[in-house]
C-alpha positions in Angstrom: 7.9 -79.2 -162.6 8.0 -80.1 -166.7 10.2 -78.3 -168.8 6.7 -76.6 -170.4 6.1 -74.9 -166.8 10.1 -74.1 -165.7 9.4 -71.9 -169.4 6.8 -69.9 -168.1 7.7 -67.4 -165.7 4.7 -67.0 -163.7 4.2 -69.8 -163.0 5.1 -70.1 -159.2 1.8 -67.0 -158.5 -0.5 -69.2 -160.9 0.7 -72.2 -159.1 -0.1 -70.5 -155.8 -3.6 -69.1 -156.9 -4.6 -72.0 -158.6 -4.1 -74.2 -155.4 -6.0 -71.6 -153.4 -9.2 -72.2 -155.9 -8.5 -75.9 -156.0 -8.4 -76.0 -159.8 -5.1 -76.8 -162.5 -2.9 -74.2 -163.2 -4.0 -74.7 -166.8 -7.5 -74.3 -166.4 -6.5 -70.7 -164.2 -5.0 -69.7 -167.2 -7.5 -70.8 -169.4 -10.2 -69.0 -167.6 -7.7 -65.5 -167.0 -7.0 -65.3 -170.3 -10.9 -65.3 -171.5 -11.9 -63.3 -169.4 -9.2 -60.6 -170.5 -10.9 -60.3 -173.6 -12.9 -57.7 -171.4 -10.7 -55.3 -170.4 -8.8 -55.5 -173.8 -12.3 -54.9 -175.5 -12.9 -52.1 -173.3 -9.2 -50.0 -173.5 -9.5 -51.0 -177.5 -13.5 -49.0 -177.7 -11.5 -46.2 -175.5 -7.9 -45.4 -176.9 -8.1 -47.3 -180.0 -10.9 -47.7 -182.0 -11.1 -44.0 -182.5 -7.7 -43.9 -184.3 -7.5 -43.6 -188.0 -4.3 -45.6 -188.9 -5.6 -49.1 -189.2 -2.3 -50.1 -188.6 -2.6 -49.7 -185.2 -5.5 -52.0 -184.7 -4.0 -54.9 -186.2 -0.5 -53.9 -184.2 -3.2 -54.2 -180.8 -5.1 -57.9 -181.8 -1.7 -59.3 -182.8 0.7 -58.1 -179.8 -2.9 -58.7 -177.5 -3.4 -62.2 -179.1 0.6 -63.1 -179.0 1.3 -62.4 -175.4 -2.0 -63.9 -174.3 -1.0 -67.2 -176.4 2.7 -67.0 -174.7 1.0 -66.4 -171.0 -0.8 -69.6 -171.7 1.7 -72.0 -173.3 4.8 -70.1 -173.2 7.4 -70.9 -176.3 5.3 -73.5 -177.5 3.0 -70.0 -179.1 6.0 -70.6 -181.9 3.6 -73.3 -183.4 1.0 -71.3 -184.3 3.6 -68.7 -185.5 4.5 -71.8 -187.6 0.9 -72.1 -188.8 0.2 -68.4 -189.7 3.3 -67.9 -191.2 3.2 -71.2 -193.3 -0.8 -70.2 -194.9 0.7 -66.7 -195.9 3.8 -67.9 -198.0 1.8 -70.6 -199.6 -0.7 -67.7 -200.7 2.0 -65.9 -202.0 3.5 -68.4 -204.0 0.7 -71.0 -204.6 -2.7 -68.3 -204.9 -3.4 -69.0 -208.2 -2.9 -72.6 -208.5 -5.7 -73.6 -206.7 -6.3 -77.2 -206.6 -2.2 -77.4 -205.2 -2.7 -74.6 -202.9 -5.5 -76.2 -201.0 -4.3 -79.5 -200.8 -0.9 -78.0 -199.4 -2.9 -75.9 -196.9 -4.8 -78.5 -196.1 -2.7 -81.3 -195.6 -0.1 -78.9 -193.7 -2.1 -77.7 -190.6 -4.3 -81.0 -190.3 -0.6 -83.1 -189.9 0.6 -80.4 -188.1 -2.4 -80.9 -185.8 -1.9 -84.5 -185.8 1.3 -84.6 -184.9 1.1 -82.5 -182.1 -1.9 -84.3 -180.7 0.6 -87.8 -181.1 3.1 -86.4 -178.9 0.9 -84.8 -176.5 -2.1 -86.2 -175.4 -3.1 -88.2 -172.5 -5.8 -90.0 -171.2 -7.7 -86.5 -170.2 -8.7 -83.5 -172.0 -5.8 -81.5 -172.5 -5.1 -77.7 -171.9 -2.1 -77.4 -174.0 -1.2 -75.5 -177.4 -3.0 -77.9 -178.9 -6.5 -76.7 -177.6 -5.8 -73.1 -179.6 -4.1 -74.5 -182.4 -7.2 -76.9 -183.3 -9.5 -73.4 -183.8 -6.3 -71.8 -185.4 -6.3 -75.0 -188.2 -10.1 -74.1 -188.8 -9.4 -70.7 -189.3 -6.1 -71.3 -191.6 -8.1 -74.1 -193.9 -11.3 -71.7 -194.4 -8.6 -69.1 -194.8 -7.6 -70.9 -197.9 -10.9 -71.7 -199.3 -11.7 -67.7 -199.0 -8.9 -66.9 -201.0 -9.3 -68.9 -203.6 -13.1 -68.4 -203.8 -11.9 -64.5 -204.4 -10.1 -65.7 -207.6 -13.6 -66.8 -208.9 -16.1 -64.8 -210.7 -19.3 -63.9 -208.8 -21.6 -66.0 -210.5 -19.7 -69.2 -209.8 -19.6 -68.1 -205.8 -22.5 -69.7 -203.5 -24.1 -67.3 -201.1 -22.0 -68.1 -197.9 -18.8 -68.0 -200.5 -20.1 -64.7 -201.6 -19.9 -63.8 -198.1 -16.3 -64.4 -197.5 -14.3 -64.4 -200.5 -10.8 -62.3 -200.4 -10.4 -60.6 -203.6 -7.2 -59.7 -202.4 -4.6 -61.4 -199.6 -3.7 -59.1 -196.8 -0.7 -58.2 -195.1 1.3 -60.5 -192.7 0.4 -58.0 -190.0 -3.5 -58.4 -190.5 -3.5 -62.0 -191.0 -1.7 -62.1 -187.4 -4.3 -60.0 -186.3 -6.9 -61.9 -187.3 -5.3 -65.1 -186.2 -4.5 -63.9 -183.1 -7.8 -61.6 -182.2 -7.6 -61.9 -178.3 -11.1 -63.1 -178.0 -11.0 -65.7 -180.5 -7.6 -67.5 -180.9 -8.0 -69.6 -177.9 -11.4 -71.8 -177.9 -13.1 -70.1 -181.1 -15.6 -69.1 -182.2 -14.8 -69.3 -186.1 -15.3 -66.4 -188.0 -14.1 -65.6 -191.5 -11.3 -62.3 -192.3 -14.3 -60.3 -194.1 -15.8 -60.1 -190.7 -12.7 -58.6 -189.3 -11.8 -56.5 -191.8 -15.6 -54.8 -191.8 -15.2 -54.6 -187.7 -11.7 -52.9 -187.5 -13.0 -50.6 -190.5 -15.7 -49.8 -188.9 -18.9 -50.5 -190.2 -20.5 -51.9 -187.1 -19.3 -49.0 -184.4 -22.7 -46.9 -185.6 -25.0 -49.6 -184.4 -25.6 -49.5 -180.5 -26.8 -52.2 -177.2 -23.2 -54.4 -178.1 -22.1 -53.4 -174.0 -25.2 -54.4 -173.1 -25.6 -57.7 -175.3 -21.9 -58.5 -173.8 -22.8 -57.8 -170.4 -25.8 -60.0 -170.7 -23.9 -63.4 -172.2 -21.3 -62.3 -169.7 -23.7 -63.1 -166.6 -24.8 -66.4 -168.4 -21.2 -67.7 -168.7 -20.8 -67.0 -165.0 -23.7 -68.6 -164.3 -23.3 -71.9 -166.4 -19.4 -72.1 -165.1 -21.0 -71.9 -161.1 -23.7 -74.4 -162.4 -21.0 -76.6 -163.6 -18.2 -76.3 -160.8 -20.7 -77.1 -158.3 -22.8 -80.0 -160.2 -19.5 -81.8 -161.3 -18.1 -81.2 -157.3 -21.0 -83.9 -156.2 -20.9 -86.2 -159.4 -16.7 -85.8 -160.5 -16.0 -87.7 -163.5 -14.0 -90.3 -161.6 -17.2 -91.8 -160.0 -18.6 -93.5 -162.8 -15.3 -95.5 -162.9 -15.8 -96.9 -159.3 -17.5 -99.8 -158.2 -20.0 -97.6 -156.0 -21.7 -96.6 -158.9 -21.9 -99.9 -160.5 -23.5 -100.6 -157.4 -26.9 -98.1 -157.5 -29.7 -98.8 -158.7 -29.9 -99.3 -162.6 -32.2 -96.1 -162.7 -30.2 -94.2 -160.3 -27.3 -95.0 -162.5 -28.5 -93.3 -166.1 -30.4 -90.5 -164.3 -26.9 -89.9 -162.4 -24.9 -90.4 -165.6 -27.5 -87.8 -167.6 -26.9 -84.9 -165.2 -23.0 -85.7 -165.2 -23.0 -85.4 -168.9 -25.4 -81.6 -168.6 -22.6 -80.4 -166.1 -19.8 -81.2 -167.9 -21.4 -79.6 -171.1 -21.8 -76.5 -168.7 -17.7 -76.5 -169.2 -17.9 -75.8 -173.2 -21.1 -73.7 -172.6 -19.5 -71.2 -169.5 -16.4 -70.8 -172.2 -18.6 -70.4 -175.2 -20.1 -67.3 -173.7 -17.9 -65.9 -171.7 -15.9 -65.5 -174.8 -19.0 -64.1 -177.0 -19.7 -61.8 -174.4 -15.6 -60.3 -174.6 -16.7 -60.3 -178.9 -19.5 -58.9 -178.5 -18.2 -55.9 -175.6 -15.8 -55.3 -178.6 -18.1 -55.2 -181.0 -16.9 -57.7 -183.8 -20.6 -59.5 -183.6 -23.1 -57.5 -185.4 -25.0 -59.7 -187.0 -28.0 -57.7 -188.5 -31.2 -56.3 -187.6 -33.4 -58.2 -185.7 -37.7 -58.9 -186.4 -37.9 -55.7 -183.6 -35.7 -54.0 -185.8 -32.6 -53.2 -183.4 -29.1 -54.4 -183.4 -28.5 -58.2 -183.3 -25.3 -59.0 -181.7 -25.2 -62.8 -182.2 -23.6 -62.8 -185.3 -20.4 -65.1 -183.1 -22.6 -67.1 -181.2 -21.8 -70.5 -180.4 -24.9 -72.1 -178.1 -28.2 -71.4 -178.7 -29.3 -71.5 -174.8 -32.9 -71.8 -175.3 -32.8 -74.7 -177.8 -30.6 -76.6 -175.2 -32.8 -76.1 -172.4 -36.0 -76.8 -173.7 -35.0 -79.3 -176.4 -36.3 -83.0 -176.3 -33.9 -84.9 -178.6 -30.3 -85.6 -179.1 -30.7 -83.4 -182.3 -31.9 -80.4 -180.4 -28.0 -80.8 -178.5 -26.4 -80.8 -182.0 -28.4 -78.3 -183.3 -27.7 -75.8 -180.0 -24.2 -77.1 -179.4 -20.8 -75.8 -180.9 -23.3 -74.3 -184.1 -20.4 -71.9 -185.2 -17.9 -74.8 -185.4 -20.1 -76.8 -186.9 -21.2 -74.5 -189.5 -17.5 -74.1 -190.0 -18.1 -77.8 -191.3 -20.9 -77.6 -192.8 -19.2 -74.7 -195.1 -16.1 -75.5 -195.8 -16.3 -79.6 -195.5 -19.6 -80.3 -196.4 -20.9 -78.4 -199.3 -17.5 -78.5 -201.3 -17.9 -82.4 -201.1 -21.1 -81.7 -203.4 -19.2 -83.1 -206.4 -19.8 -86.7 -204.8 -23.8 -86.2 -205.3 -24.4 -88.2 -202.1 -25.6 -86.4 -199.3 -24.7 -89.3 -196.9 -21.1 -89.7 -198.2 -20.5 -85.8 -197.5 -22.5 -85.9 -193.8 -20.4 -89.2 -192.7 -17.3 -87.5 -194.5 -17.9 -84.1 -192.4 -18.4 -86.0 -188.8 -15.2 -88.3 -190.1 -13.5 -84.6 -190.6 -14.8 -83.5 -187.0 -13.6 -86.8 -185.3 -10.0 -86.3 -186.3 -9.8 -83.0 -185.8 -10.6 -83.7 -182.9 -7.8 -86.1 -181.9 -6.9 -89.4 -182.0 -8.9 -91.1 -179.1 -11.2 -93.2 -179.7 -13.6 -91.7 -177.8 -14.4 -89.1 -180.3 -15.3 -90.9 -183.0 -17.4 -93.2 -180.8 -19.2 -90.2 -180.5 -19.8 -88.7 -183.3 -21.0 -92.4 -184.7 -23.5 -92.3 -181.7 -24.7 -88.6 -183.2 -25.8 -90.2 -186.7 -27.1 -93.3 -185.4 -29.3 -91.8 -182.4 -30.5 -88.1 -184.6 -30.9 -90.8 -187.3 -33.3 -93.1 -185.2 -35.0 -90.0 -183.8 -35.7 -89.2 -186.9 -37.4 -93.1 -187.6 -39.0 -93.0 -184.5 -41.0 -89.4 -185.5 -41.8 -90.7 -189.0 -43.2 -93.6 -187.4 -45.1 -91.6 -184.6 -46.1 -89.1 -187.1 -47.2 -91.9 -190.1 -48.2 -94.8 -188.0 -49.2 -93.9 -184.1 -51.3 -90.8 -185.0 -53.4 -91.7 -187.8 -55.0 -94.6 -185.5 -55.2 -93.3 -182.2 -54.5 -89.6 -182.1 -57.9 -88.8 -181.8 -57.6 -90.7 -178.5 -54.3 -89.7 -177.7 -54.2 -85.9 -178.2 -57.7 -85.5 -175.6 -56.4 -87.2 -172.7 -54.4 -85.2 -169.8 -52.2 -88.3 -168.8 -51.1 -88.8 -172.1 -49.8 -85.6 -172.4 -48.2 -85.9 -168.9 -46.3 -89.2 -169.4 -45.5 -87.8 -173.3 -43.4 -85.1 -171.9 -41.9 -86.8 -168.4 -40.9 -89.4 -171.1 -39.3 -87.0 -173.8 -37.4 -85.0 -170.9 -36.0 -88.6 -169.5 -34.9 -89.5 -172.6 -33.4 -86.3 -173.3 -31.3 -86.3 -169.6 -30.7 -90.4 -170.3 -29.5 -90.7 -173.4 -26.7 -87.2 -173.0 -25.3 -89.3 -170.3 -24.8 -92.2 -172.8 -23.9 -89.8 -175.5 -21.4 -87.7 -174.2 -19.8 -90.6 -172.4 -17.4 -91.7 -174.5 -16.5 -88.0 -175.2 -15.3 -87.0 -171.9 -13.7 -90.6 -171.3 -11.4 -90.6 -174.4 -10.0 -94.0 -174.1 -12.0 -96.9 -174.9 -10.8 -98.7 -171.7 -12.1 -96.3 -169.5 -15.5 -95.1 -171.5 -16.4 -99.1 -171.7 -16.1 -98.9 -168.2 -18.7 -96.6 -167.6 -21.1 -98.5 -170.7 -20.4 -101.7 -168.6 -21.4 -100.0 -165.7 -25.0 -98.4 -166.9 -25.3 -102.3 -168.8 -25.2 -100.8 -172.7 -28.5 -99.2 -172.3 -28.3 -96.9 -174.8 -27.2 -99.6 -178.1 -29.8 -102.1 -176.4 -32.4 -99.1 -177.3 -30.7 -98.0 -180.6 -30.9 -102.3 -181.9 -34.7 -103.4 -180.4 -36.2 -100.2 -182.0 -34.1 -101.1 -185.4 -35.3 -104.6 -185.0 -38.8 -103.1 -184.4 -39.1 -100.6 -187.4 -37.5 -102.9 -190.6 -39.8 -106.2 -189.0 -42.8 -103.5 -188.8 -42.1 -102.7 -192.3 -41.4 -106.4 -193.4 -44.8 -107.7 -192.4 -46.9 -104.6 -192.6 -45.6 -103.2 -195.8 -48.6 -103.1 -197.3 -49.8 -100.2 -195.4 -46.2 -98.8 -194.6 -45.4 -98.4 -197.8 -44.8 -94.8 -198.4 -43.2 -94.6 -194.6 -40.4 -97.6 -195.8 -40.3 -95.5 -199.3 -39.1 -92.3 -198.1 -37.0 -93.7 -194.8 -34.1 -92.9 -197.4 -35.7 -89.5 -198.1 -35.3 -88.9 -194.3 -31.5 -89.6 -194.3 -31.3 -87.1 -197.1 -33.2 -84.7 -195.3 -31.6 -84.6 -191.8 -27.7 -84.7 -192.8 -28.9 -81.2 -194.6 -30.7 -80.4 -191.6 -28.5 -80.8 -189.1 -25.7 -78.6 -191.4 -28.3 -76.0 -192.2 -29.6 -75.3 -188.7 -26.1 -75.0 -186.9 -25.8 -71.7 -188.3 -25.5 -68.5 -186.5 -29.3 -66.9 -187.4 -31.3 -67.6 -185.2 -27.8 -68.2 -183.3 -26.0 -70.6 -181.5 -23.5 -71.6 -178.4 -22.3 -74.0 -177.3 
């Protein structure tokens, strides 16, 4: 038994339950904490929401959230308290010294998180205090920007900044309640303090339908959790590191890897959906009215399920998965680098930040590098298809039912197969592990990218006279791609993942 486990008084009972269910005790605590959001929401709506004194509301959320954090991480809860108190006092001391405050706040939180990763990380995805802390880091950095935006003139602010800027800093109790909000501190999603304040002030209470919408989201989360557990039972992570996997036929290998990636993705999807359901039930997620004039409760959605399941490309995955975090990076990193006057550099910096924020494992950096390369390649293929192939053969292809069937099968196969390639490094993390899986599938992901790049640039070189416009627009494609990937991850439409 570790020192951390000894610190948790409930460890013996939790061990027995986890052993009976067949899951790690840390994962069981995580699931129970997510599910606790539903009784917390019911209790709040029935007994707390009607109380006029907002101090009671803040105490309720701060107490519930901190208690649930201690339930998971014991005395390691002090790490989050240090982070919150540091930002609170930095605001008091340096708020009007904008650049100094933002620099110190950013460096402190990222350094603290990276030190936590350094001392706690292993070869696997760790369910330790660093997991909610990475959520808190984004919340505190974003809060810092919102505080400094509140010092600017309204005309200086962008549309996003006008919605999140804080004219006056909240009290310590308010900041604690915002940071420890029971259904948001553990796995997200991110939301600004202005949303929390509007919720506590009762601005969303007059709208109906949140409980029904929350229950539907809970049902979807439970469904994805079951599919994930069943799928990974037949295709566990360990299988792909074995010699037996490498001996299966190539086609089976790449499809097995693709379906495994789907099931692995569902772990995150199920957690986000269950969390979102609790947030909807408590009434935090009101976004406005939908196209039918009904209340839209998708304001904190982190996955776009329809796009996730019907999409055909990696870009569709990017747009539908972990949308809330990607929106945060777009608003607080990508757009704040506008002064660089280079969208490619800004987008690269945003992806680099995401990789560093996840930790030191090489798998994170490989994953985000592959995201950029694969999405860029998909854009090139789409442009080539619409500018070169369809003008010459479109009248034949579009009238062929066989071609339409093959086109559909090809896209869906690509969607499954390449998902396996792209998620491998993210799950296996260590180079010594993900390179084994890459080798077992004959590095097909790299091979495809290299072959396409060779063909694309060769075609442009030898047929420049007929494809000058295609080649000339390629840089514009890259620029538009960076903006689109950021803009389409807004909770809008919201999504996820």
